[in-house]
N, C-alpha and C positions, 0 to 999 in steps of 0.2 A: 861649301859647294863651289865647284869650279866648272866653268863652261868653256869648252874649246870648239871653235868653228873651223873646219877644214884644217885641224891640227894646230891652230893658233889660239893662245889664251885670249879670251874676250871678256871674261868677267869672273870675279871671285868674291865670295861673301861667306860669313860664318852662319851655320845653321841656327845658332843662338840668337842671331839678329833678325831672323825672318819675322815679319810682323804677326803672322798667325802661327802660334806654337801648338795648335791642336793636334798636329801630326805626331807629337811626342806621346800622346795618350794612346792606350790600346785601341786599335781600330781607327785611330785618328788619321785624317787625310787633310792636306792643305794644298791649295793652288797658289803658286807664287809666280808672278809675272816679273821677269827680269828686264833690265834695261837694254838687253841685246836685241838688235833689230837685224832681220835677215831679208834679203830679196833674192829670189832664185833658189836653185837647189844647192844644199850644203850638207856636209856630214857634220853632225853636232854630237859632242860627247859631254855628258854631265858626270862629274865625279863627286860623290858624297864622301866626306871624311870629317870626323869630328876633330878638326885641327891636328890631324896626324896623331891622335892619341890612341886610335884603335890599331892594334897589331893583328893582322890576319895573314894566314898562310897564302891565300890566293888574293892578291891585291886587285886583280882584274874584276873581282866580284863587286867592287865599288864603282865600276864604270858602266854607264848606260849610253851606248852609241845609237844613233838613229840618223838615217838620211830622211829629212823631212819631206813629206808628200809622196813617199815611195813605199816604205816598208810597213807591214802590219806590226802594231805595238804589242809586246808581251812584257808582263811585269818581270823584273829581274831583281833578286835580292842584292842589296848593296852593303848594308851594315846589318848586324843582327837585328832582325825584325823591321828594318826600314827598307823600303823599296820605292823606286820611281815607277809610277803606273801610267804616266802620260807625259809627253813632251810635244809641244805644238806651238804654232804661231798664232797670236791674237789677231783680230782684224786690223790692229794698228801695226802689225808685223813685229811685235815684241815676242821674245821667246818665253813661254810659260812652262813650268815644271810642276807636276802633281806628285807629292810625297805621301806615302801610306805607311802607318805603323801596324804591322800584323801581329805584334806581340801581345802578351797578357799584362804588361805593366807599362808605366810611363818610361819613355826613352830617357836615359840619363842626361 
């Protein structure tokens, strides 16, 4: 997972290192608070990719953009069966991402 704020790389980590791996199971969801802190209005893009191992025709399906505090959130598929369902700031101004597995099996 990679996070860009206003087009600049702010943070990158592997999905495999997220502390709560329940999103890998069918119907699984996890809330992950990142170390990214934001003040004011920003365009944030979260990109999910399993270390560039997934080859897709439409690479943009793995990108979830949002202007925080302005737009209504809609779930967008990113990888087969994985989607980001929320992107928000915690009370401490840390960026948090909710990941959901809509598939019938554990994500590889």
